N, C-alpha and C positions, 0 to 999 in steps of 0.2 A: 684573571685576564692578563695576558701578556701585553705589555706596552710595546707597540711596533717600533718605537723610536729607540728604546733602550734594551728591549728584550728582557726586561725585568718584570716580575709579576706584580700587578697592582691588586691591592686588597680591598679598596673601597672606591667605587666609581658610580657614575650616574647611568641608569638604564631606563628604558621605556617598559611599561607594563604591557605585555603582549596579550594576556588573557586573564580573566577572572572567572574562577570555576568554584562551584560549591564543593565542600568536603562532606561526604555522607556521614550522618550522625553528629555533625558539629554545627551548632546554630549561631555561635558568636564569632566564628572565624571562617575564613575561606582561603582558597588557593589563588595565589598570584603567580603567573608564569612570566619569567623573564629569560628570553632565549630558551635554553634547555633546562633551566632551573625551576623547581617548584618550591614556593615559600608559603608557610602558613602565616596569615596576616589577620588583624582584627577586621571584622566585617565592615564594609562601606568605607574603608580607609582609602582605597585606590579605585580608579576606573581605567579601562583600557586606554592606552595612550599617555597616561600620566608619567612624568619623570619621577624617579625614585632613586634612593641611594642604596646600593647593594653592597653587602659585606660578605666576602667569600668565606667558605668553610676553612677551618684551621687558621683563621686570623684571630687576633686578640684586640679587643677594644678597651680603652681606659675606663674602668668602672668607677674611678674617683672623679670622673667628669660627667657633666650633664650632656646628653640624656641617657648615658649608658649605665646608670646605677642599677637598672633592672637586670643587668647581666652579671651582677656580683656573685650570685649563687653558682654561676658557671666559671667564676674567675676570669670573666671576659672572653672565654673561649666560644667562638662561633662554631657550632657543631652540625653534624648530620643527625637528624632526629627522625625516628620512625613512630608513627601513630597507627593504632589499630582502628579500622573502620568496619561498618557492617558488611561491606563487600570486599574486604581484604586489608590493605594497608596504605598509608600515605607517607611519602617521604618529604620532609621539609629540609632544605639544604641552604644554608646561609641565612643572612638576616636582611630583611627589606624594611627600610625606614623612609618616612616622608620628610619633605622639606619642613613641614610644620613641627616635627619632632625637635628640630634644631632652632626653631624660631626664624627659619628662612622662608623664602617665598617661591612661588611657581609662576612663570610667565608663559602664557599661551599665545601663540601667533599662528598665522596661516601656514608658515613655513616649518616651524619647529616649536617644541615645548622645552623649556629649560628651567633649571633651579638657580636662583641667585641668593647669595648670603647677605648679611647686614653690611658688609664692606663694599657691596656692589659687584663682586666677582660672580660670574655666571658659569654654569656647568651644563654640558650636554653629553649624551652618550658618546664615548670614544674620544673625548677631549678633556684636558686638565685633570686626568685621573691621578697622575702622580702627585700633583699638588693637593688634591683632595685627600688622598691616603695620608700624606704627611700632615695636612691641616687638622685632621680628625684624630691623629695620634694612633693610627692602626698599625699593628706590627704582626709578625708571624707568631703564633702561639707556641709552636715547638721550639723556636729559637729562644724565646724567653725561658721556657721550661728547661732547655739544655743549659742555659747560663746558670739557672738556679741549682741544677744538679752538679755542675762543675764546681760551684762554690762549696758544696757540701762534701765533695770527694777530696780527702786529704792528699791523695796521690796524683791528682790531676796536674797540678803545677809541676810536681817533681817529674812525672812521666814526660811532660812536654819539654822540660829542660834537658832531660836525658836524651830525648830524641834529637835535640839540637846539638848535643855533644857526644856523638856516637863512640868515639875512641875511649872516652872516660867511661861511658855506659857499658861498653863491651867488657871492660876489665874490672870495673868497680861497681857497676850498677846494682847488683843484688846486695852487696855489702852496704852501699849507701842507703838503700831502702830499709834495711834492718836496723841501722844505727842512727838514733835521733841526732847525735852530735854531728856525724858526717853529713846527714841530711841538711842540717842547718848551714854548715860550712859550704856545701855544694850550692845550695840555693842562694846564699849570700853572694858568692863570687860568679856563679854561672846561671843564675835564675832569670836574668834579664833577657828579654826577647831580642833577637836580631831584627834588623830592618826587614820588613816584608817585601818580597820581590814583587815587581809590578806584574799585573795580569798580562799574559801574552796577547798582543793585539790581534793576532790572526785566529784566536780561539773564541768561538761563540759559546756562552754559558748554556748549560743544559737546563731546559724546562719546557716540557711539552704542554701545549694548550689543551684544556679539557674540552670534551665534545659539547658540554653544556654551553660553552661560550662561542661555539661555532656550529650550531645545529644545521645550518645550510649545507655543510659538507656531506650530509646524508643523501643529498640529491645526486652525488657522484656514484653511479652504479658500475663503475669499472672495478676490476679486481684489486684488492688490497692485501698486503701482508698483515697478519695479526700475530704479534709476539707478546709473550708474557711480561707484564710489568712487575718488577721485583722490588720489594720494600727494603731499601737500604740507604746508602749515601752515595751521591753522585761523585764519580772519580774520573779525572782527566789526565791523560798522558800525551804529551805532544813534543815534537822535535822539528826544528826548522834549520835548514842549511845555513851555515855561516858564510858571510861574504868574504871573498878573497881567501886569506889563509886563516880566518877565524874558525874556531871550533863550532859545531852545531849547537844551537840553543835547545836545552832539554828542560822541560817543566813537568812537575807533578802538582795537580790542583784538586781541591775539593770543589764544591759548587761555586764558592766565592773567594777562596783563599789559595794563594800560591805557597807551597811548602819548599823547604830546602830540597836539593836534588839527591837522589839515591846514591850517586857516586860519592857524595860527601858523607853519606850515612854509613859508609864502610861496611856494607853488607850486614847492618844491624838495625833492627826495628823494635818498637815497643807498642804495647796496646794502645797508647795514646795517639798513634798515627797509623791508622789502617791503610791510608793512601800510600805511604812509603812501603808498608808491608806488602801491598799488592804489586807495587813497582818491582820489589825484589823477588817476590814469589814467581812472577811471570817474566822476569828479566826484561822489563820494558825498555830500558835504555838500549840494550843490545838488539831487541826486536826492531825498534824504530830506526836504529843505525843501519841495520841490515836492509830494511825496506828502502831507505834512501840510497843505499849502495846499489841495490838491484835495479831500482826504478829511477833512472837518472833524470827523468823529466819532472819528478816531484820536487817541489820546493819545501813543502812541509807535510807531515802526517800527524793526524790527531786521532787518538783512540779514547773513546769515552764509554764508561760502563757503570754498573751499580755494584758497590762493595756491600756485601750482606753477611749476616750470620750473628754470632753471639754478641749481645750487648750493643748492637748498632741501632736496631729498632725493637719494638715490642715483639714483632714477628721475627723470630730468630731461625726459622726453618729447621729447628731441632739440632742446630749445629753448636759445637763447642769451640769452633774456630771461625775463620772468615774465608770468603771466596769472592771471586769477581765474575760478572757476566757482562760482556761488551754489548752495547746497544747502538753505538755509532762508530763508523770509521769514515773520516773525512780526509780526502786527498786534495792537497793544494798544489797546482801545477805552476811551472815556471812562467807560463804565459799569462798567469793571473786568474784563471778560472778555477773553481773548486768543484768537487764531486763527493756526494755522500752516497755510499754504497747501500743498496737495498739489503734487507736481512739475509736473503739467500746468498748473495755475492759476498756479503760481510762474513758470514759463517765459513764459506769456502776459503776466503782470504785469511782469516784468523786461524783456521785449522792448520795452515802451513806452519804457523809459529806456536801451535799448541796453546792458544789462548781461548778460553771458553766464551761463548756468546749466549745471549738470552734465548730461551726456547722459542721456536717458531710454532705457533698453534695452528695456523692456517695460511697456506700460500695463495689461496684463491678466494678470499673472503669478499662477499658482496654486502655492503652496508644495508641495514634494515631501514625502514621508513621513519622510525621515531627514536628519540633519545632513550626513552624508557626500554625499548626492545634491546638496544645496544648495551645498556647498563646491565640488563638481565643476562645477556650473553657474556659480559665481562666477569660476572660472578661465576666462578668455577673452581676447578682443582689445579693446584700448582703442579707443574711437571718436575719441580725440584724435589719436593718431599711428600706430595700427595695431600697436603693440607690446603687451606683456603688460599686462593691467589688474590693478589692485590687488585688486579685488573688486567687490561690489555693496552698495548700501544699499536696503532694502525699506521702503516706506511705505504705510500704509493709504490708501484713497481719500479719507477725511475728514481726512487729515493728522495725526491724533492719535497714531498708533502707528508706531514705526520700529525697525529694528535693522540690523546689518551682517553680511555674510559675507565674510571676507577669504580670498583664494586662498592655499592652502598653498604652491603653487609660487611665488607672488610673494614670500611671506615667506622661503622658502628662498633665493631669488635676491637680494633687495634688503634684507632686514632680519636676516640672520643673520651679518653681518660684525662 
């Protein structure tokens, strides 16, 4: 769930149980529905209207703390799970736990039901979610996994240092990598990270809300754009006009980190930084400069996309290198208002500068009545390589509203390891 105040994803929060349904062939468990999510829970644990604590898929709980010990066999990974039933299959997504599991309490009133802990803090759906995520020690599973992999990769630190010193890297990079003594000398004198640049205030971090957290959107029967969701790493390029005689501000960012600028990279990049690689490949500094030159009423331009391919995610699209697919073009005007282009206008706009965009699957999509139907539609074939696609992102024709539907089959195959 996206926190509306911070636009950051919350991993643990209080929800109301919307429905309790039997699971065919299962006597000791049942299905609890919360929004568009279905969770397998022990029978008679919840009733409709009960507040409960929901943990999103791909989150990680601390298995060394009570009451998460039972998740140790999954290394704390909250997964998507598929169970066979006599009439087909049942998907359980996320983890639903009761207040009693934590030694906490439930308060029932005529106006609302809430959970309160031993310190007297109380939690309702839509409130205090950030504090609850932090309080319970819930983190992203993949972030922890990436940190572990980085520690076991002997070239990770060296590649990062070379990317920060492109002139040395361009001339001596290969030699340094091959020579243990030169490697040690280089890391000793140049291995320290530079101060990280502050996040550009005008850029909103990328993270679409899942349809399961907003099932009411399915009531909107107007036409939507459906674009392919690509499994990669979020990449942002942005430029803002400088005030007075100052030069324009140019930034290259991942989902959460601002990197050094491509002009300082001296047209050299390394595998450790695919964000700078894409900036160079598509001449992003020149593209953004040209846009601001041509459109004098723009104060800033932000281009956001997915960098994908070899080594970025488990789904590598059969590639040996990397590529970019733009999914957002945001225009900031001098009068203060902003505009996000819809996928069709975005593709036309980016084609002028030879920058690829995400594939448009349907320009006139009408949302079905249920989340399950939409998730089935999201499961399909990628237009990039003909393999399994991750899912779909839906955007309104005016570009203002959007959400994503991720294929359950894709999650099972590529994100449950």
